C-alpha positions, 0 to 999 in steps of 0.5 A, spaced: 500 500 500 503 506 498 505 510 504 504 504 508 510 503 513 516 499 512 519 493 516 526 495 512 531 499 515 531 503 509 525 503 504 525 509 498 520 509 493 519 512 487 524 518 490 525 524 485 530 530 487 530 537 483 534 543 485 531 550 483 534 556 481 529 561 480 524 558 475 530 553 472 529 546 475 535 541 475 533 534 476 538 529 479 534 523 481 528 520 477 524 515 481 529 511 485 527 505 489 531 502 494 530 497 500 535 496 505 534 490 510 537 490 517 544 487 517 545 489 510 552 491 507 551 496 501 556 500 496 553 505 492 557 507 486 556 512 480 560 517 476 560 524 478 553 527 477 550 520 477 546 522 483 550 518 489 551 524 493 544 527 493 541 520 494 546 519 500 544 526 503 537 524 503 538 517 506 542 521 511 536 526 512 540 531 511 536 533 505 529 531 503 526 528 496 522 532 492 517 526 491 516 519 493 517 516 500 523 515 504 521 510 510 527 510 515 526 505 521 519 505 519 518 512 519 516 516 513 521 522 513 518 526 508 512 527 514 517 529 519 519 536 521 526 539 521 527 537 529 524 530 528 529 529 522 534 531 527 532 526 532 531 520 528 538 522 525 541 522 531 538 516 534 538 511 527 544 514 523 552 514 524 556 518 519 563 517 516 566 522 512 572 522 507 574 528 510 573 525 518 570 532 520 574 532 527 574 538 531 581 540 532 581 543 538 578 538 542 581 531 544 580 525 541 575 522 546 571 529 546 570 528 539 567 521 539 563 523 545 560 529 542 554 526 539 552 524 546 553 530 549 549 534 543 543 529 545 543 531 552 547 525 555 552 527 561 559 529 560 562 523 564 557 518 561 559 520 554 566 520 555 566 513 558 562 511 552 567 514 548 572 510 551 569 504 550 568 505 542 575 507 542 578 501 545 573 497 540 577 501 534 584 500 537 585 507 539 584 506 547 590 509 549 589 515 544 583 519 547 587 525 550 591 526 544 588 531 539 586 529 531 592 533 528 597 528 532 594 522 529 595 519 522 589 519 517 587 512 518 587 513 526 583 519 524 578 515 520 578 510 526 576 516 531 570 518 526 568 511 526 568 511 533 564 517 533 559 514 529 558 508 533 558 512 540 550 512 540 549 505 538 546 506 531 543 501 527 545 504 521 552 507 518 552 511 512 559 512 509 561 517 504 568 515 500 571 513 507 577 511 504 578 517 499 584 520 503 587 514 505 593 509 502 591 502 500 593 499 506 590 503 511 584 503 506 584 495 507 584 496 514 578 501 515 574 496 510 576 490 515 573 494 520 567 496 517 566 488 515 567 486 522 562 491 525 557 489 520 558 481 521 559 482 529 555 487 531 549 487 525 550 494 524 547 496 517 552 499 512 551 503 506 557 506 503 559 511 497 565 509 493 567 510 486 573 505 487 571 498 485 576 495 490 573 498 496 566 496 493 568 489 493 568 489 500 560 489 500 555 484 499 551 488 495 552 493 489 547 499 487 550 503 481 547 509 479 547 513 472 544 519 471 539 519 477 537 512 476 539 505 479 542 501 473 544 495 477 542 493 484 544 486 486 550 482 489 557 486 489 561 481 485 557 480 479 556 487 479 563 489 479 564 483 474 559 487 469 562 493 470 569 491 469 566 487 462 563 494 460 570 498 461 574 492 457 568 493 451 569 500 451 577 500 451 577 495 446 572 499 442 576 505 442 582 501 440 579 498 434 577 505 432 584 508 433 587 502 429 582 503 423 
């Protein structure tokens, strides 16, 4: 039934998104459908302009769709006020960004505790929970340091601990390895896999790198604001590689002709 509540953690139905500049409308998403069950691990891929960042902003309740429905944990977000969106975002979603978004003047422990402090949790209890999450990401002894005293990989692990401190069922990660080398990227992705497997946390990450998408179980590919592929990650990556090989082969034949 249209508009009925969903049991999926994420359920977007016929979602559209347009941006307006005066009388000019720029359409970005065209009737996107996506269902994400609890415990899923999804990579979202697409070229620049495909709509993947816009989709991620909608999933994270940082922006609202122009049309369609978006149910998050059973609630239709399009019917919520800004205050209600902030509440469900704080309760349900942990964010991990490419640029870490850590506050340099604060200690690592304070950065991790910040979402709880914003939510009204007493400072002492928030810092105690932050210490637990820092230990889980292997940074138990780093709480008193500041972000600029850490490597890029360590800063991203702090960002992951911050995303987890409120025990959200969902993590949205936007290019989480974009600023990291290959070895550090693999360490971060192993951490995401462990969170998904051992704690049952649902993970949706945006990436343009096939080797990062390969860590997921499911792949969603966007093109021109539409879902081009939604299925097993390995099969989707094989199709993507084959399409690239076909394109390169065709270009080679043209240059030889």
